C-alpha positions, 0 to 999 in steps of 0.5 A: 272447669277443674284444677284451674283449667280455663275454657272460653265459651261463646254464647248466643244472647238470643237463646236466653240461657236455654237450648241454642245458647252455646256456640263454641266451647274452646279449651284455654283462653289464648287468642290464637286458639280461639280465633282458629276454632271460631274461624271454622264458622263460615265467614258469611255467618260470622259477618251477620253478628252485629254486637258482642259484649265483652270484658276489658281483656285484650285477648277477648277484644282481639278474638271478637275483632278477628272473627266477627268483623262487622260487629260492634264491640261493647265493653261491659259496664259492670267490668268498668264499674268493678274496676272502681270498686276494687280501687275503693276496697283497696283504700279500705284494706290499706286503712284496715292493715294500718288499724291492725298494726296500731292495735298491735302496737298498743297491745305490746305497749300495754304489755311492756307497761303492765297495763290493760289494753282497752280497745276504742269502742265506737258509738255503733259497738265496733272497734275501728278494726271492726269498722273497716272489715264490716264496711266492706259490703257497705261500699258496694251498695248505693246510699239509698240501699243501705240498711240503718246499721249500714248507714250508721257504719258508713257515717262513722267510717267517712268521719274517720276516713275522708279519703274513703268518703271521696273514693266512695263518691267517685265510685258512685259517680261512675256508676251514675254516668251509665245509668242516666243517659243513652247518648254516646256523646253525653256519656263520653263527656261525663267520662271525661269529667269523671277523669278530671275528678280522679286526677284532682283526687290524686288516688293512685288506684283510681288513676289506673282505673281512669287510664284503663277507661281511657284506653278502652273508651271507644268500646266503653261508649258503645254501651250507650247505643243499646245499653247491652251488658255482659249479664247474660254471659255472666249468668250462663257462666254462673249456670255452668258453675252450679251445674258443676257444683251438683256433681261436686266437681268435674272428673271426666271433662269431655263427658261433662262438656258433652253433657253441656252441649246436649242441654245448651248447644 
């Protein structure tokens, strides 16, 4: 809320971000604290909750399991995809640091030999260092959504760095798994095949992603039943942040929480 203080907010998706959205606001993210508060809601009401969307945090899973015993837990597909995207960006950043080192070495050599350093300019006008920096947003998007400039930049990037191309394909193929099926068994099979592709690729970061998926696969495949995501919670989170920014931060937290509850609870 301010100064790095975190709050756990439980929302009701049926309210669609309006009155009745906030069920509880709890200071901190510690599982025991959140569970103690939520257990004040009568058990007969908590048993009526049928589905909960959440991220891959262990404390959130424990909270959901303890307080809503009848609810199906669904790991948000976008958090799963975000892990793969972060692994892809890690490979890009590694190459960018290498390009920076290579440029610094070339500049120092030019000084020693009393010659002028002229960086290599690619066909789109970027240097290699610029190409790697400016490709960040290209790698977030699907190929069909690229602009002409982004398409040109991607072609050059993938020619120079085939491993980035391979990692990009892995990231996009994970995204397509969630888009193209409603069947849990089919989705699980596709995830297993993706896991094998990752193993063959040999990327350390992607192996970590694959292990995380393997450890949460039961709640991940629950997505395919109703295709539920955490989008409403993320949207509500953004709404609170926007509300906070209107007042240039929060000086009086109790009063700010009071205002939130008057509007959204």
